[in-house]
OpenMM code with the backbone's topology and positions (N, CA, C; nanometers):
from openmm import Vec3, app, unit

residues = "MET LYS ASN LYS LEU LEU LEU LEU CYS LEU VAL LEU SER LEU VAL LEU VAL ALA CYS GLY SER LYS GLU GLU PRO LYS GLN THR THR ASP ASP ALA ASP ASP SER GLN GLY LEU LEU LEU ASP ASP LYS GLY ASN PRO LYS ASP THR ILE GLN VAL ASP GLU LYS THR GLU LYS ALA VAL LYS ASP THR ILE GLU LYS ASN ARG LYS SER LEU ASN ASP GLY ASN VAL ASP GLU TYR ILE LYS THR ILE ASP THR ASP SER LYS GLN LEU ASP VAL LYS GLU GLU GLU LYS VAL LEU LYS ASP THR LEU GLU ASN TYR LYS PHE ASP LYS LYS ILE SER ASN ILE LYS PHE LEU GLU LYS LYS LYS ASP GLN ILE VAL VAL PHE TYR ASN VAL GLU THR THR ALA HIS PRO LYS ASN GLY SER GLU ASP GLU LYS LYS SER PHE ASN GLU VAL VAL THR LEU VAL LYS LYS ASP GLY THR TYR LYS PHE SER LYS MET ALA GLN ALA ALA ILE".split()
positions = [
    Vec3(-0.2224, 11.3435, -2.2543),
    Vec3(-0.2729, 11.2271, -2.1688),
    Vec3(-0.3524, 11.3820, -2.1086),
    Vec3(-0.3591, 11.5116, -2.1933),
    Vec3(-0.5146, 11.5358, -2.0812),
    Vec3(-0.6423, 11.4677, -2.1696),
    Vec3(-0.6514, 11.3589, -2.2953),
    Vec3(-0.7780, 11.2787, -2.3011),
    Vec3(-0.7318, 11.2360, -2.2262),
    Vec3(-0.6381, 11.1424, -2.1685),
    Vec3(-0.7120, 10.9941, -2.1040),
    Vec3(-0.7020, 11.0146, -1.9771),
    Vec3(-0.7014, 11.1567, -1.9363),
    Vec3(-0.7107, 11.1520, -1.7701),
    Vec3(-0.8809, 11.2088, -1.7738),
    Vec3(-0.9174, 11.2740, -1.8697),
    Vec3(-1.0657, 11.3075, -1.9163),
    Vec3(-1.1195, 11.2082, -1.9211),
    Vec3(-1.0939, 11.0896, -2.0208),
    Vec3(-1.1712, 10.9429, -2.0820),
    Vec3(-1.1732, 10.8853, -1.9449),
    Vec3(-1.0422, 10.9106, -1.8574),
    Vec3(-1.0339, 10.8599, -1.6930),
    Vec3(-1.1678, 10.8511, -1.6091),
    Vec3(-1.1637, 11.0060, -1.6132),
    Vec3(-1.2760, 11.1027, -1.5566),
    Vec3(-1.3877, 11.0462, -1.5664),
    Vec3(-1.4206, 11.0272, -1.6656),
    Vec3(-1.4955, 10.9774, -1.6942),
    Vec3(-1.6329, 10.8733, -1.6570),
    Vec3(-1.4860, 10.7928, -1.7377),
    Vec3(-1.5854, 10.6176, -1.6994),
    Vec3(-1.5239, 10.6343, -1.5775),
    Vec3(-1.4567, 10.6383, -1.5032),
    Vec3(-1.4694, 10.6805, -1.3636),
    Vec3(-1.5915, 10.6759, -1.3205),
    Vec3(-1.6474, 10.8169, -1.3537),
    Vec3(-1.7671, 10.8195, -1.3131),
    Vec3(-1.8826, 10.7481, -1.2851),
    Vec3(-1.8845, 10.7419, -1.4184),
    Vec3(-1.9740, 10.6119, -1.4946),
    Vec3(-1.9437, 10.5024, -1.4092),
    Vec3(-1.8830, 10.3968, -1.3927),
    Vec3(-1.8157, 10.2878, -1.2565),
    Vec3(-1.9084, 10.3492, -1.1541),
    Vec3(-1.8344, 10.3932, -1.0987),
    Vec3(-1.8501, 10.4447, -0.9492),
    Vec3(-1.9454, 10.5132, -0.8944),
    Vec3(-2.0225, 10.6039, -0.9693),
    Vec3(-2.1713, 10.6647, -0.9608),
    Vec3(-2.2648, 10.5391, -1.0144),
    Vec3(-2.2056, 10.4431, -1.0306),
    Vec3(-2.3032, 10.3701, -1.1350),
    Vec3(-2.4438, 10.4174, -1.2179),
    Vec3(-2.4625, 10.4814, -1.3361),
    Vec3(-2.5024, 10.5972, -1.3575),
    Vec3(-2.5867, 10.5106, -1.5074),
    Vec3(-2.7059, 10.4597, -1.4499),
    Vec3(-2.7734, 10.3737, -1.5568),
    Vec3(-2.8009, 10.4835, -1.6631),
    Vec3(-2.8717, 10.3444, -1.7535),
    Vec3(-2.9600, 10.4661, -1.8625),
    Vec3(-3.0994, 10.4848, -1.8794),
    Vec3(-3.1680, 10.3954, -1.7996),
    Vec3(-3.2460, 10.4521, -1.7755),
    Vec3(-3.2970, 10.6107, -1.7540),
    Vec3(-3.4386, 10.5483, -1.8588),
    Vec3(-3.5070, 10.7075, -1.7911),
    Vec3(-3.5895, 10.7218, -1.7412),
    Vec3(-3.5254, 10.8248, -1.6361),
    Vec3(-3.6135, 10.8358, -1.4826),
    Vec3(-3.7768, 10.9398, -1.5479),
    Vec3(-3.9104, 10.8794, -1.4402),
    Vec3(-4.0246, 10.9307, -1.4678),
    Vec3(-4.0021, 11.0689, -1.3808),
    Vec3(-4.0532, 11.1837, -1.4435),
    Vec3(-4.0386, 11.3269, -1.3859),
    Vec3(-4.0769, 11.3017, -1.2191),
    Vec3(-4.0105, 11.3671, -1.0908),
    Vec3(-3.9564, 11.2939, -0.9509),
    Vec3(-4.0961, 11.3788, -0.8944),
    Vec3(-4.1896, 11.3205, -0.7752),
    Vec3(-4.2008, 11.4426, -0.7302),
    Vec3(-4.1674, 11.4194, -0.6180),
    Vec3(-4.2172, 11.4780, -0.5217),
    Vec3(-4.1300, 11.5216, -0.4061),
    Vec3(-4.1398, 11.4167, -0.2700),
    Vec3(-4.2249, 11.3205, -0.3020),
    Vec3(-4.2540, 11.1879, -0.1954),
    Vec3(-4.0762, 11.0820, -0.2410),
    Vec3(-4.1170, 11.0900, -0.4292),
    Vec3(-3.9604, 11.0625, -0.4721),
    Vec3(-3.8151, 11.1197, -0.5019),
    Vec3(-3.7997, 11.2584, -0.4746),
    Vec3(-3.7076, 11.3405, -0.4868),
    Vec3(-3.5623, 11.2804, -0.4560),
    Vec3(-3.4573, 11.2522, -0.6006),
    Vec3(-3.3887, 11.2458, -0.4934),
    Vec3(-3.2787, 11.2408, -0.4295),
    Vec3(-3.1915, 11.1247, -0.3147),
    Vec3(-3.2138, 11.2019, -0.2631),
    Vec3(-3.1167, 11.1785, -0.1365),
    Vec3(-2.9785, 11.2553, -0.2220),
    Vec3(-2.8988, 11.3849, -0.2094),
    Vec3(-2.9045, 11.4713, -0.2537),
    Vec3(-2.9738, 11.5509, -0.2729),
    Vec3(-3.0885, 11.6883, -0.2598),
    Vec3(-3.0840, 11.7682, -0.1020),
    Vec3(-3.0857, 11.8675, -0.1068),
    Vec3(-3.1000, 11.9200, 0.0616),
    Vec3(-2.9858, 11.7923, 0.1855),
    Vec3(-2.9238, 11.7237, 0.1411),
    Vec3(-2.8621, 11.7041, 0.2467),
    Vec3(-2.7418, 11.7965, 0.3174),
    Vec3(-2.7424, 11.8562, 0.4510),
    Vec3(-2.6832, 11.8874, 0.5478),
    Vec3(-2.5714, 11.8059, 0.5759),
    Vec3(-2.4548, 11.8458, 0.5559),
    Vec3(-2.2985, 11.8473, 0.6103),
    Vec3(-2.2134, 11.9541, 0.6968),
    Vec3(-2.1667, 11.8665, 0.8290),
    Vec3(-2.1742, 11.9205, 0.9510),
    Vec3(-1.9974, 12.0105, 0.8836),
    Vec3(-1.9398, 12.1031, 0.9456),
    Vec3(-1.8154, 12.0895, 0.9466),
    Vec3(-1.6933, 12.0199, 0.9889),
    Vec3(-1.7696, 11.8745, 0.9634),
    Vec3(-1.6825, 11.7642, 0.9511),
    Vec3(-1.6867, 11.6997, 0.8302),
    Vec3(-1.8056, 11.7829, 0.7533),
    Vec3(-1.8751, 11.6431, 0.6444),
    Vec3(-1.9033, 11.5536, 0.6799),
    Vec3(-1.9912, 11.5636, 0.7738),
    Vec3(-2.0637, 11.4342, 0.8261),
    Vec3(-2.1819, 11.5084, 0.7920),
    Vec3(-2.3205, 11.4215, 0.8068),
    Vec3(-2.4560, 11.4393, 0.7660),
    Vec3(-2.5435, 11.5152, 0.9092),
    Vec3(-2.6056, 11.6267, 0.9274),
    Vec3(-2.6316, 11.7031, 0.9328),
    Vec3(-2.7675, 11.5678, 1.0683),
    Vec3(-2.8323, 11.4881, 0.9927),
    Vec3(-3.0026, 11.4577, 0.9995),
    Vec3(-2.9638, 11.3489, 0.9948),
    Vec3(-2.9159, 11.2142, 1.0523),
    Vec3(-2.8650, 11.0905, 1.0357),
    Vec3(-3.0167, 10.9826, 1.1071),
    Vec3(-3.0289, 10.8746, 1.0876),
    Vec3(-3.1600, 10.8332, 1.1971),
    Vec3(-3.0484, 10.7112, 1.2624),
    Vec3(-3.0851, 10.5975, 1.3699),
    Vec3(-3.0541, 10.5030, 1.3964),
    Vec3(-3.1201, 10.3672, 1.3739),
    Vec3(-3.0611, 10.2639, 1.3429),
    Vec3(-3.1258, 10.1559, 1.2921),
    Vec3(-3.1155, 10.0151, 1.3437),
    Vec3(-3.1810, 9.8981, 1.3918),
    Vec3(-3.1505, 9.8196, 1.4532),
    Vec3(-3.0233, 9.7823, 1.4110),
    Vec3(-2.9803, 9.6701, 1.4422),
    Vec3(-2.8362, 9.5814, 1.5164),
    Vec3(-2.8390, 9.4902, 1.3171),
    Vec3(-2.9969, 9.4481, 1.2979),
    Vec3(-2.9578, 9.3346, 1.1749),
    Vec3(-2.9905, 9.4091, 1.0438),
    Vec3(-3.0809, 9.5532, 1.1043),
    Vec3(-3.0613, 9.6293, 0.9656),
    Vec3(-2.8712, 9.6801, 0.9119),
    Vec3(-2.8794, 9.7242, 0.9693),
    Vec3(-2.6803, 9.7763, 0.9948),
    Vec3(-2.6490, 9.7027, 0.9034),
    Vec3(-2.6596, 9.5920, 1.0026),
    Vec3(-2.5246, 9.4348, 0.9271),
    Vec3(-2.5580, 9.4001, 0.7813),
    Vec3(-2.7395, 9.3995, 0.7659),
    Vec3(-2.7490, 9.3410, 0.6172),
    Vec3(-2.6792, 9.4649, 0.5110),
    Vec3(-2.7069, 9.5951, 0.5503),
    Vec3(-2.6840, 9.7065, 0.4948),
    Vec3(-2.4870, 9.7604, 0.4362),
    Vec3(-2.4354, 9.6792, 0.5521),
    Vec3(-2.3032, 9.7073, 0.5298),
    Vec3(-2.2108, 9.6245, 0.5016),
    Vec3(-2.2929, 9.4835, 0.5283),
    Vec3(-2.2274, 9.3325, 0.4291),
    Vec3(-2.2742, 9.3877, 0.2951),
    Vec3(-2.3909, 9.4436, 0.2291),
    Vec3(-2.3802, 9.4762, 0.0918),
    Vec3(-2.2927, 9.5306, 0.0458),
    Vec3(-2.3016, 9.6779, 0.0947),
    Vec3(-2.2021, 9.7525, 0.0854),
    Vec3(-2.0532, 9.7068, 0.0355),
    Vec3(-2.0275, 9.6619, 0.1250),
    Vec3(-1.8645, 9.5706, 0.1317),
    Vec3(-1.8722, 9.4647, 0.0212),
    Vec3(-2.0065, 9.3832, 0.0061),
    Vec3(-1.9834, 9.3386, -0.1026),
    Vec3(-1.9877, 9.3566, -0.2132),
    Vec3(-2.0325, 9.5546, -0.2301),
    Vec3(-2.0566, 9.5710, -0.3869),
    Vec3(-1.8989, 9.6622, -0.3554),
    Vec3(-1.8325, 9.6808, -0.2857),
    Vec3(-1.7302, 9.7357, -0.2831),
    Vec3(-1.6084, 9.6061, -0.2884),
    Vec3(-1.6132, 9.4903, -0.2428),
    Vec3(-1.4839, 9.3931, -0.2510),
    Vec3(-1.5010, 9.3697, -0.4034),
    Vec3(-1.6026, 9.3753, -0.4351),
    Vec3(-1.5911, 9.3224, -0.5842),
    Vec3(-1.5850, 9.3352, -0.7043),
    Vec3(-1.6062, 9.4978, -0.6687),
    Vec3(-1.5441, 9.6303, -0.7524),
    Vec3(-1.3549, 9.5798, -0.7395),
    Vec3(-1.3195, 9.6034, -0.5881),
    Vec3(-1.1687, 9.6362, -0.5962),
    Vec3(-1.0858, 9.4479, -0.6736),
    Vec3(-1.1809, 9.3453, -0.6134),
    Vec3(-1.0935, 9.1794, -0.7121),
    Vec3(-1.1515, 9.1977, -0.8712),
    Vec3(-1.2728, 9.3247, -0.9074),
    Vec3(-1.2476, 9.2781, -1.0455),
    Vec3(-1.3729, 9.1908, -1.0607),
    Vec3(-1.4761, 9.1733, -0.9803),
    Vec3(-1.6160, 9.0630, -0.9955),
    Vec3(-1.6988, 9.0933, -1.0522),
    Vec3(-1.6848, 9.1383, -1.2162),
    Vec3(-1.8344, 9.1433, -1.2882),
    Vec3(-1.9935, 9.1298, -1.1577),
    Vec3(-1.9799, 9.0124, -1.2324),
    Vec3(-2.0806, 8.8549, -1.1445),
    Vec3(-2.0885, 8.9381, -0.9971),
    Vec3(-2.0305, 8.9396, -0.8682),
    Vec3(-2.0298, 8.9832, -0.7445),
    Vec3(-2.0943, 9.1133, -0.7279),
    Vec3(-2.1024, 9.1714, -0.8321),
    Vec3(-2.1124, 9.3313, -0.8021),
    Vec3(-2.2190, 9.3449, -0.9136),
    Vec3(-2.2799, 9.2750, -1.0022),
    Vec3(-2.3475, 9.3291, -1.0276),
    Vec3(-2.5005, 9.2418, -0.9701),
    Vec3(-2.4671, 9.1266, -0.9004),
    Vec3(-2.4903, 9.1261, -0.8220),
    Vec3(-2.5981, 9.1787, -0.6535),
    Vec3(-2.5393, 9.2513, -0.6015),
    Vec3(-2.5464, 9.4235, -0.5431),
    Vec3(-2.6796, 9.5127, -0.5801),
    Vec3(-2.7103, 9.5079, -0.7940),
    Vec3(-2.7858, 9.6131, -0.7913),
    Vec3(-2.9306, 9.6132, -0.7921),
    Vec3(-2.9951, 9.6442, -0.8011),
    Vec3(-3.1365, 9.5873, -0.7332),
    Vec3(-3.1819, 9.5857, -0.9470),
    Vec3(-3.2389, 9.4602, -0.9739),
    Vec3(-3.2404, 9.4851, -1.1610),
    Vec3(-3.4036, 9.5370, -1.1420),
    Vec3(-3.5241, 9.5253, -1.0943),
    Vec3(-3.6061, 9.7074, -1.1038),
    Vec3(-3.5898, 9.8599, -1.0899),
    Vec3(-3.4714, 9.8477, -0.9931),
    Vec3(-3.4177, 10.0066, -1.0043),
    Vec3(-3.4567, 10.0671, -1.0603),
    Vec3(-3.5244, 10.1524, -1.1171),
    Vec3(-3.5079, 10.2892, -1.2225),
    Vec3(-3.3923, 10.4016, -1.2709),
    Vec3(-3.3018, 10.4386, -1.1779),
    Vec3(-3.1728, 10.4427, -1.2013),
    Vec3(-3.1120, 10.3675, -1.2618),
    Vec3(-3.0911, 10.2437, -1.2082),
    Vec3(-2.9793, 10.1883, -1.2644),
    Vec3(-2.9490, 10.0544, -1.3257),
    Vec3(-3.0049, 10.1045, -1.4576),
    Vec3(-2.9327, 9.9318, -1.5305),
    Vec3(-2.8509, 9.8620, -1.5599),
    Vec3(-2.9044, 9.7235, -1.4939),
    Vec3(-2.7679, 9.6530, -1.4940),
    Vec3(-2.6936, 9.6111, -1.5674),
    Vec3(-2.8111, 9.5929, -1.7518),
    Vec3(-2.7157, 9.5266, -1.8513),
    Vec3(-2.5835, 9.6180, -1.8292),
    Vec3(-2.6405, 9.8066, -1.8584),
    Vec3(-2.5306, 9.8519, -1.9156),
    Vec3(-2.4591, 9.8612, -1.7635),
    Vec3(-2.4698, 9.8604, -1.6704),
    Vec3(-2.4045, 9.8552, -1.5424),
    Vec3(-2.2431, 9.7568, -1.5660),
    Vec3(-2.3183, 9.5867, -1.5905),
    Vec3(-2.1525, 9.5070, -1.6661),
    Vec3(-2.1431, 9.5565, -1.7486),
    Vec3(-2.2400, 9.5833, -1.9250),
    Vec3(-2.1172, 9.5949, -1.9786),
    Vec3(-1.9949, 9.7315, -1.9639),
    Vec3(-2.0631, 9.8300, -1.8824),
    Vec3(-1.9010, 9.9551, -1.8320),
    Vec3(-1.8586, 9.9413, -1.7444),
    Vec3(-1.8121, 9.8263, -1.6430),
    Vec3(-1.7554, 9.7815, -1.5258),
    Vec3(-1.6804, 9.6979, -1.6230),
    Vec3(-1.7216, 9.6343, -1.7061),
    Vec3(-1.6656, 9.5001, -1.8124),
    Vec3(-1.5187, 9.5669, -1.8878),
    Vec3(-1.6205, 9.6302, -1.9392),
    Vec3(-1.4963, 9.7401, -2.0433),
    Vec3(-1.4705, 9.8223, -1.9746),
    Vec3(-1.4280, 9.9048, -1.8629),
    Vec3(-1.4153, 9.9559, -1.7819),
    Vec3(-1.1988, 9.8732, -1.7037),
    Vec3(-1.2723, 9.7870, -1.6663),
    Vec3(-1.1886, 9.6688, -1.5732),
    Vec3(-1.0756, 9.6184, -1.7218),
    Vec3(-1.1366, 9.6063, -1.8054),
    Vec3(-1.0274, 9.5354, -1.8834),
    Vec3(-0.8903, 9.6431, -1.8925),
    Vec3(-0.9080, 9.7720, -1.8987),
    Vec3(-0.7641, 9.8201, -1.8600),
    Vec3(-0.7644, 9.9725, -1.7080),
    Vec3(-0.8304, 9.9003, -1.6370),
    Vec3(-0.8431, 9.9127, -1.4819),
    Vec3(-0.8455, 9.8763, -1.3540),
    Vec3(-0.7319, 9.8591, -1.2960),
    Vec3(-0.7942, 9.7709, -1.0785),
    Vec3(-0.7894, 9.8859, -1.0214),
    Vec3(-0.9178, 9.8518, -0.9013),
    Vec3(-0.9589, 9.9654, -0.9000),
    Vec3(-0.9568, 9.9742, -0.7583),
    Vec3(-0.8655, 10.0612, -0.5910),
    Vec3(-0.8775, 10.0091, -0.4711),
    Vec3(-0.9958, 10.1169, -0.4345),
    Vec3(-1.0950, 10.0537, -0.3375),
    Vec3(-1.1990, 10.1729, -0.3555),
    Vec3(-1.2107, 10.1087, -0.2112),
    Vec3(-1.2656, 10.2346, -0.0942),
    Vec3(-1.2524, 10.1877, -0.0030),
    Vec3(-1.3404, 10.2900, 0.0768),
    Vec3(-1.4013, 10.2527, 0.1922),
    Vec3(-1.5193, 10.3432, 0.2288),
    Vec3(-1.5813, 10.3233, 0.3897),
    Vec3(-1.5934, 10.4631, 0.4194),
    Vec3(-1.5695, 10.4698, 0.5329),
    Vec3(-1.7268, 10.5835, 0.6037),
    Vec3(-1.7099, 10.6129, 0.7395),
    Vec3(-1.7970, 10.7107, 0.7672),
    Vec3(-1.9795, 10.6474, 0.7205),
    Vec3(-2.0269, 10.5492, 0.7109),
    Vec3(-2.1461, 10.4886, 0.6774),
    Vec3(-2.2601, 10.5325, 0.8099),
    Vec3(-2.3341, 10.6589, 0.7603),
    Vec3(-2.4080, 10.6912, 0.8171),
    Vec3(-2.5556, 10.6991, 0.7896),
    Vec3(-2.6772, 10.6544, 0.8438),
    Vec3(-2.7557, 10.6398, 0.7953),
    Vec3(-2.9266, 10.7336, 0.7872),
    Vec3(-2.9443, 10.7354, 0.6682),
    Vec3(-3.0447, 10.8575, 0.6390),
    Vec3(-3.1643, 10.8471, 0.6351),
    Vec3(-3.1881, 10.7641, 0.6205),
    Vec3(-3.4066, 10.7264, 0.6247),
    Vec3(-3.4358, 10.5588, 0.5466),
    Vec3(-3.5338, 10.5248, 0.6604),
    Vec3(-3.5354, 10.4665, 0.6993),
    Vec3(-3.6761, 10.4273, 0.6366),
    Vec3(-3.7731, 10.3726, 0.4538),
    Vec3(-3.9531, 10.3350, 0.4587),
    Vec3(-3.9301, 10.2113, 0.4461),
    Vec3(-4.0480, 10.1462, 0.5439),
    Vec3(-4.0440, 10.0306, 0.5012),
    Vec3(-3.8704, 9.8598, 0.4669),
    Vec3(-3.9552, 9.9090, 0.3135),
    Vec3(-3.7931, 9.8145, 0.2852),
    Vec3(-3.6819, 9.8374, 0.1513),
    Vec3(-3.7134, 10.0047, 0.1724),
    Vec3(-3.5999, 10.0539, 0.1664),
    Vec3(-3.5320, 10.2240, 0.2584),
    Vec3(-3.3841, 10.2012, 0.2160),
    Vec3(-3.3125, 10.2410, 0.3233),
    Vec3(-3.1422, 10.3724, 0.2667),
    Vec3(-3.1848, 10.5148, 0.3052),
    Vec3(-3.0692, 10.5945, 0.2780),
    Vec3(-2.9971, 10.5795, 0.3496),
    Vec3(-2.8469, 10.5509, 0.2672),
    Vec3(-2.7025, 10.5747, 0.3038),
    Vec3(-2.5875, 10.6833, 0.2739),
    Vec3(-2.5327, 10.7401, 0.3777),
    Vec3(-2.4271, 10.8515, 0.3141),
    Vec3(-2.2662, 10.7716, 0.3941),
    Vec3(-2.1847, 10.7628, 0.2901),
    Vec3(-2.0364, 10.7618, 0.3126),
    Vec3(-2.0077, 10.8147, 0.2373),
    Vec3(-1.8387, 10.8011, 0.2600),
    Vec3(-1.6936, 10.8344, 0.2847),
    Vec3(-1.6145, 10.7808, 0.1820),
    Vec3(-1.6038, 10.8076, 0.0260),
    Vec3(-1.5485, 10.7070, -0.0765),
    Vec3(-1.3827, 10.7253, -0.0970),
    Vec3(-1.3204, 10.6842, -0.0662),
    Vec3(-1.1838, 10.6996, -0.1834),
    Vec3(-1.1666, 10.5948, -0.2677),
    Vec3(-1.1222, 10.6375, -0.3919),
    Vec3(-1.0631, 10.5765, -0.5003),
    Vec3(-0.9506, 10.5182, -0.5661),
    Vec3(-0.8921, 10.4515, -0.5580),
    Vec3(-0.8009, 10.4710, -0.6456),
    Vec3(-0.7197, 10.3613, -0.8067),
    Vec3(-0.7500, 10.4162, -0.9121),
    Vec3(-0.7551, 10.3379, -1.0166),
    Vec3(-0.6207, 10.3104, -1.0720),
    Vec3(-0.5955, 10.2009, -1.1478),
    Vec3(-0.4656, 10.1348, -1.0751),
    Vec3(-0.4837, 10.1021, -1.3060),
    Vec3(-0.3947, 10.2306, -1.3642),
    Vec3(-0.4570, 10.1564, -1.5421),
    Vec3(-0.2965, 10.0380, -1.5154),
    Vec3(-0.3606, 9.9353, -1.6081),
    Vec3(-0.3363, 9.8267, -1.6209),
    Vec3(-0.2000, 9.8316, -1.7145),
    Vec3(-0.1758, 9.9697, -1.7734),
    Vec3(-0.1083, 10.0158, -1.8492),
    Vec3(0.0783, 10.0721, -1.8488),
    Vec3(0.0407, 10.0604, -1.6875),
    Vec3(0.0998, 10.1121, -1.6299),
    Vec3(0.1394, 10.2567, -1.6086),
    Vec3(0.0294, 10.3177, -1.6304),
    Vec3(0.0679, 10.5013, -1.5944),
    Vec3(0.0140, 10.5345, -1.4978),
    Vec3(0.0605, 10.6522, -1.4562),
    Vec3(0.0049, 10.7383, -1.2880),
    Vec3(-0.0994, 10.6670, -1.2781),
    Vec3(-0.1135, 10.6485, -1.1709),
    Vec3(-0.2658, 10.5787, -1.0873),
    Vec3(-0.3732, 10.7628, -1.0322),
    Vec3(-0.4818, 10.7395, -1.0783),
    Vec3(-0.5720, 10.8117, -1.0269),
    Vec3(-0.6288, 10.8684, -0.9161),
    Vec3(-0.5925, 10.8376, -0.7982),
    Vec3(-0.7090, 10.9580, -0.6743),
    Vec3(-0.7992, 10.9889, -0.6859),
    Vec3(-0.9454, 10.9382, -0.6390),
    Vec3(-1.0570, 11.0797, -0.6363),
    Vec3(-1.1436, 10.9933, -0.4982),
    Vec3(-1.1443, 11.1517, -0.4607),
    Vec3(-1.2005, 11.1050, -0.3728),
    Vec3(-1.3527, 11.1400, -0.2995),
    Vec3(-1.4724, 11.0941, -0.2918),
    Vec3(-1.6468, 11.1941, -0.2858),
    Vec3(-1.6971, 11.1136, -0.1901),
    Vec3(-1.8344, 11.2127, -0.1796),
    Vec3(-1.8871, 11.1558, -0.0999),
    Vec3(-2.0213, 11.0699, -0.1385),
    Vec3(-2.0413, 10.9798, -0.1289),
    Vec3(-2.2218, 10.8837, -0.1579),
    Vec3(-2.3205, 10.8996, -0.0554),
    Vec3(-2.4043, 10.9234, -0.1704),
    Vec3(-2.5881, 10.8494, -0.0559),
    Vec3(-2.6173, 10.7955, -0.2394),
    Vec3(-2.6523, 10.6758, -0.1403),
    Vec3(-2.7064, 10.5590, -0.1773),
    Vec3(-2.8202, 10.5071, -0.0998),
    Vec3(-2.9798, 10.3998, -0.2186),
    Vec3(-3.0936, 10.4411, -0.1903),
    Vec3(-3.0641, 10.2930, -0.1695),
    Vec3(-3.0913, 10.1990, -0.0280),
    Vec3(-3.1049, 10.0137, -0.1295),
    Vec3(-3.2362, 10.0036, -0.0814),
    Vec3(-3.2308, 9.9127, -0.2033),
    Vec3(-3.4445, 9.8159, -0.1179),
    Vec3(-3.3868, 9.6763, -0.0591),
    Vec3(-3.4949, 9.6712, 0.0273),
    Vec3(-3.4610, 9.5168, 0.0848),
    Vec3(-3.5414, 9.4421, -0.0821),
    Vec3(-3.4657, 9.2970, -0.1194),
    Vec3(-3.5754, 9.1870, -0.1978),
    Vec3(-3.4704, 9.0634, -0.1218),
    Vec3(-3.6229, 8.9828, -0.1116),
    Vec3(-3.5741, 8.9210, -0.0243),
    Vec3(-3.4983, 8.8632, 0.0243),
    Vec3(-3.5103, 8.9173, 0.1783),
    Vec3(-3.3773, 8.9694, 0.2950),
    Vec3(-3.3061, 9.0013, 0.2543),
    Vec3(-3.2527, 9.0614, 0.0897),
    Vec3(-3.1369, 9.0972, 0.1134),
    Vec3(-3.1346, 9.3131, 0.0426),
    Vec3(-3.0438, 9.3529, 0.0925),
    Vec3(-3.1017, 9.4883, 0.0146),
    Vec3(-2.9888, 9.5081, -0.0613),
    Vec3(-2.9918, 9.5702, -0.1891),
    Vec3(-2.9147, 9.5266, -0.3646),
    Vec3(-2.9493, 9.7198, -0.3874),
    Vec3(-2.8489, 9.7657, -0.3962),
    Vec3(-2.8502, 9.9291, -0.5013),
    Vec3(-2.9674, 9.9329, -0.5421),
    Vec3(-3.0388, 10.1213, -0.5017),
    Vec3(-3.1025, 10.1076, -0.6739),
    Vec3(-3.0942, 10.2586, -0.6790),
    Vec3(-3.0806, 10.3786, -0.5828),
    Vec3(-3.0141, 10.4654, -0.6489),
    Vec3(-2.8792, 10.4624, -0.5615),
    Vec3(-2.7521, 10.6097, -0.6647),
    Vec3(-2.7077, 10.5880, -0.6823),
    Vec3(-2.6007, 10.7192, -0.6241),
    Vec3(-2.6056, 10.8843, -0.5817),
    Vec3(-2.5272, 11.0192, -0.6033),
    Vec3(-2.4343, 11.0053, -0.5756),
    Vec3(-2.3677, 11.0794, -0.6528),
    Vec3(-2.1749, 11.1710, -0.5815),
    Vec3(-2.2056, 11.2502, -0.5609),
    Vec3(-2.0965, 11.3603, -0.4909),
    Vec3(-2.0671, 11.4744, -0.4529),
    Vec3(-1.9501, 11.4249, -0.4235),
    Vec3(-1.8328, 11.5569, -0.5227),
    Vec3(-1.6971, 11.5585, -0.4765),
    Vec3(-1.7214, 11.6529, -0.3878),
    Vec3(-1.6089, 11.6435, -0.3389),
    Vec3(-1.5681, 11.6800, -0.2080),
    Vec3(-1.4389, 11.7344, -0.2212),
] * unit.nanometer
topology = app.Topology()
chain = topology.addChain("A")
for resn in residues:
    res = topology.addResidue(resn, chain)
    for name in ("N", "CA", "C"):
        topology.addAtom(name, app.Element.getBySymbol(name[0]), res)
């Protein structure tokens, strides 16, 4: 049972964090990981947030929702459409393979709340949110629940935002 739990945690981390297998070049101060140095208040909210216009907010939230819904529905093709094919962190082919393999054995119930905007540069936006995920094993084993904060970077391509980076921190 412990081996199954360890495997489930590993697979969930791969799927939920979307750790691609692409090698990243050494980071400079300008492109350092967006999750580093994130200060949270006593309620778990980021201290430094920004306001964005309604159009940007809706577009970003639509992409986040499409990503969440496609995972819950087990729709790999729609999930992959939310990922930037030019990402230095996320490898679309690897994401697709891991997700397909995982969805053979699990159904997910992912919930997102508390979306906060952290940074906006030209066609790139950094967002924080809380995630609650339940993995339902298709073999009837006990459900596994996980809660965490996620910091994602989305880039705008052809008028649509796509996930470019993802980082998670357990809460």
